[in-house]
N, C-alpha and C positions, 0 to 999 in steps of 0.2 A: 931816509932812511931812519932816522931816530924816532918817528911820528908814528912808521912806521911798524919797528923792532918795538915802542910802545904800547901802541890799540890790540901786538898780539897778547904782548904782559898782560895782557890789560883780560882783553879776555879768560888769555890760560885763567890767570887767578877768579875769575870769577867762576870758573867750569869749577874751578878746588872747591867754591865757598861754596859750591852748589851739590858737589859730591859731599864737602863734607854734615851739609843738612842732611842731605836723605841718608849717611850713616848716624847721625846723631840724633835724629826720628824713630830711626830702627832700633836704636842700644837698645831701651826699654825691654825692647823683641830679645834681642838676640841679645842679653844679658842678666834678663830678670831671674831671680835670687829662683834657686830650686824648689819646689814645692811641696806644704808642710805633708808629709808620709802618718796615717795611720801608728801610735803605739800601741806596744802590747805589753800586761802585765800576768804573771801567772803565777802561783800556789801555787803546793801541791792538794788543793782540794779543788779552785777553779781559777776563776782570772777576767780580764775585761782591757775593753780593746779600744781608748779612746779618738776619733778619728779627727784629723784635719778642721771640720765642721763644731769642733765641741761638744759633737753626741757622744755616748758610751755604750758599750755593747758588753754584756758581760755574760757567763755562762759558766757550767759544771753546779757542785754542788752547791744546794744552801740551805743543810742541817741549821746553822746559827745564822741567816738570815745575810749573806755576804753576796746575794745576787742583787742586793737593795729591793728589792721590789717590792717591800711592805711590807711584809710577812715570810717567816720563817717553816720552811720545810715547802711552803708555796707556791708552784712548784721543787719539790725534792731535787729534783737540780733539771738544767739542762742543757743537750748535748747542742742544742744550734745556740745562738747570735741572741741573746734579748737585745733591747733599747732600754735603759734605764728611763724612767718614768721620768722625764722633769726635761728642762735648758738649762744646763749648767755652766757655759761652756768654758767645756775641759779643754786643760793644754797637756796633761801625763798625769798616771796615773801605779799606782802599785798595791802589788795583788802579796799577803803574806799568810800563811797560816790559816783560817776562816775569817780575815777583815781585810778589804778594804778603803781604798782610799783614791781619792780625787784629787790633785793639782789646781785651781782656777783663774782665769789666765787676769784676774783679778790679784794676784798672790794670797788668794785663801784656801784654807785647805776641805772638806767634805770624809768623812769616816761612814762606814760601817757595820754591820755584821757583828762576828765575838766580840769579847769585850770585859772576860775573867780578869787578865789581868792590866786592866786601864790602858789596853794597847791603841783602844778608838780618842785619846786622847778628849776623851767629854768633861773631866772631873772638875772638882773646882780648883782654883790656881794654891798650892799653899795644905790642903787639908788630905791626907795619906787614909787608905782606905784600914780601914781594920783588916787582919788576918781574914778573918773567920767571914767581912762581909763580901756579900755574892753584888759582884755586877753585872747587869743580862746584857746579849744581844741587842743588839741597837739593828733590825731589818729596812730602815730609809736613809740615806745620803742624810748626813747631820754636819753640822757643822760646826771646825773644831770650834771654839772661846780662848780668845785673846794670841790669836798666831795671824800674821801676815806680813804682808813680803814677801812671803817661801817663793824659791826660784826653785829649788827638788827637792824630788824627796825618795825616802830610798825606807823598805823596811822588811825587815827578816823573824820571822819568828813569834815574839810575842812582844817587841820593840819595834820601834818608828824613829827617824831621822829627817829633820827637814832645816835645809839650806837657805837659810836670808838670805837675801841681796842685799844686807849689809857685811858678806862674811864672816857671819856668827852661827850659830849649829841649836837648835831645839833637838831634845829626845823624849819621848815617856813611853810608856810602856812597864815590862818586866825589867828591872836591871837586878840579877841574882850570879848575876856573871861580870857587874862592872861597867854594862856596855852602856848605861848611864848615870855611872860614877862620877864626881864632880858637880853632879847640878842638885848635891843636898849640902854638902859639905858631912853626911855624917861617916864619911870613910868604913858604913859595916858591911862586911862581909855575910849577907846574908840577902835572901830571896825577901825579896820589898817588892812593892807595885809605886808605879808614880803614874796619874791616869790625869796628867797636865804635864805642856811642852813645857820644858822647863830648860834653861840656858846650859850649855858642858860647855862645864868652864876649862877658862887657858887657852880656847880654841876661837882665830881671828885668823883671817886675810886664806878663809877658805874656799874655795874653784869648784870641788865638786864632794859628792860621798856615795861610800854606798855600804850596804850594810851585809852582812855574812853573821850567820850560826855562832850568834853567841861573840863578837867581836863585831870593831865596825871601822872601815877607814875611810881618813877623810884627805881628798888631794890638795894640797896646797898652790896657792898662788904663784909661786917660787917654784913649781913642778917636782917639789919632794912629796914624800906621802907620810901620815901622819898615820893611827890606828889603836886602841885598847880594845879595852875587853878578855875574854878568857885568849892565853894562850898558850893551849896541849900541846899544840902540833907545830908552837914558832910561828902562828898569823900574824901578828903584833910585829915580828921581825928581830923578837930577841931568844936567845936560847937557856935561859935562867929562868927569870921572872915567869908565873903562871899565869897571871894575870896581872895588869894598869888598871888602873883606877881615874887616868888623867893620859891622854894624848903622848903618845912616843914617836921620834920620827924613826922608820923605817932605814939602818943605813945604808949606802951603797944605793939607793933610788934618788934619781935628776931628773931634768928632763922628763918627768911624766906629761903625757896629759889625758890619759885615761884609768879610772883603776876599779877593780871589780873585787866581789867579793865573795867567795864561797862557802861551802860548809865547815870546813875547817883549814883553809889554803887561799891565795890570795892573787891575782896577777895590777899585774901593771902593764900599761900603754908608753912606753917612750916615745920622744918628737922622731922619731929616726925612722919610724918602724916596727921597731922589733920589739919583745913581749918578754917578761919578767914573770917568774912565779915560782910565790914557796907558800911553805905550810905542811897541811896533811899530804904525801902520797901517797898510803898504804888500800886507802876504801878506792879509790880513783885513777889510781896506777901514774896519778899527775908528773913526780917526780921522775919513774924510771921505766917508763915504759916505750918510749922510742924506741930504744938498744936491746930491751927487753933485759940490761943486764943492771947489777946498781951499783951505785957507783960511793965505796967509801966514803971517798975523798967530798963529797955532796952529799949527801945522807947521812944527819942526824940521827944515829941508833938506825941505820941501815932502811928508813920510814920517813922518816919528816927534817926539813930542815928550814934557819930564821933565816936563809943566807939569799935572795930573789938570786935566779940565775938566771939565762936568758935560755928561752927555748930552739932549739936546732933546727934551723930552717925553716924558720916564720918570720917572715920576711913582708915590709909595704901593706904593715896590717893597720888599719883604721877604729876598725873597733873591734872589743872583745865584752865577752857575755858568759863566769862563771854556775857552772851548774854541774850535774853528774857528765853532762858534758859539756867539755868545754867547747866554745866557740870563736873564731876569729875573721872577723870581716874584713878578706882585701881591696886595698883600691881599687881593681879591674872589675869588683861585682864579685867575687867566687867568693866560695871559706871554705876552713880547715878547722876542721874539730878533733879536738885529742879530750881520755879519759874514759868513762862507763861509757857504756851501748844498750845495753842488755834489756834496754827497754827502747829499743831503735832509736833514739834520740836522736844519733846523729843527719841522720836522714839518706843512709848510706843504702838503704834496699838488703836491708839484713842487719843482723842484730849482737853478734861477736861483742860479747864481753867485752873485754879489754883486745880490744883491734892495736895492732904496733907500730908508731910514728902520727904524724900527721895522717887527718882522711879527709876525700873532697867530698862533705854534703851533693847530692844529686842535687841544683839550685847554682839559679846565676842571673847575672842582673838584681841582689841584692846589695836592699841599700840603710836598712837596720834588722839587727839581731835580740834577742831576746831568751834568755833563759829561764825555764823552769825547774823543777829536782829530777823530772823522767821526762821532760817537754822540749824541743827547742821551735820557736816562732821566728821565720826570715818574713822580713819585710819585703816586697818587689819594688824595685825602682818608679814599678806604674801605679805601688797603693796597693797591690793584691799582697793578701799574707797568707803562709803556708804553713802548717803542720805537722812537726814528723815526733813521734812516742805517742804518750798517752792523753791523747787531747780528748778522746771522748771518755766519759764519767760514767755510765750507766751501764756500757757494753764491756767497759775498758777494754776497749778499742788501741789495737798498736798502729798506729801508720809508719808503716818501714819506710816508705818514701814520704818526701813533705808532701802534704793535701792542700789542695784549697778551704781558710773557711772562711774569708771575706775577699768577694769579688774586688773586680773596680768599679762595678758600681756599686755596691755597696760602702766603699772605699768613698765613693763622693757622697753621701747622702750626706740629706743640708742638716743646717740645725732647726728646731722646734721653734717658734716665735720665745722669750721671754713672759713667762706671766707674772700678773703683777702679785708684787709681795712674795713672790716667788725666793728661794733658797737664794 
């Protein structure tokens, strides 16, 4: 009897081991990491899409060489996606004003386009240009010297911020509103240009950065948020000062996992899936378009607030992007939008300027979002990219509903071979 039980136990154990081996062999497929998706960056004049293969596609105006095709105004613009010549192993990109930037897998950065404010970072470290000195555009991708170990890029207007792997931050470009102040220690409240990457003083332990219009945000490793730059609308979280030359901690923000800086306002995504907003509410109805009334207890001078507050009814958020239209991606792949919609950038099928309350764009199965000034890009889980708003530059055509600009086949385009002696 005992021998029979032992044989049955052995057979059962053997069957268990076989089943376990099958499950383990299937595990790589069953629990494989989600595939890399295209990443979109757009400015008012142009944009770029970084494919999973490292290929970069560009579109829009080329009046300052911002498409990186080797010439200015040739072509003048491209409504269609055009491959950036060369093999760069890109993993992310940024677009601001008439300038473009690409982050490579090796942690280096390429820049091209307009450069009058030194925003390409191609200058000689420590050497400031004279006020009368003209810095010409650069129409082809060029390595930013002295910059390595970059983990993230953020750009807006005439300045750029780079987060390094060690948690410190570099910045360059125009700094008349203190976005870059502290890098030189001059303390001067006057416009000047920093055409080379320089350290933002006193900023360590940074997890992510976001560049807004004349101000910047840094998400810290402990879930708090710091800001610096212009504070006309309380966007750096202070009701008194007009600007700050050094990063200051925004009170009332904790457990933050993502930040996004806009024109004069900002957003923070908390770990619980809720969103906090603060700053200017006059232009984009950011602060009072939900109920259609203004709340004096929240809004400083009935127009702006330096105190972050929760957007009512917005939950389960996994990503945020601040633009004229503000976009929040939910865990179920749907999207919510609020703010300005005069250019149809919400993708609602209508162009009501200030729709009240949270809106639902006509998209689903979304994995990533990006906003330009008057346009929004939705990246689907299958790699397809759609656009709403003013995507086509030559005809100023409005996409009232999200329209495909990058197909699944285009998203899967392989990288060309790396040329010998290339960048």
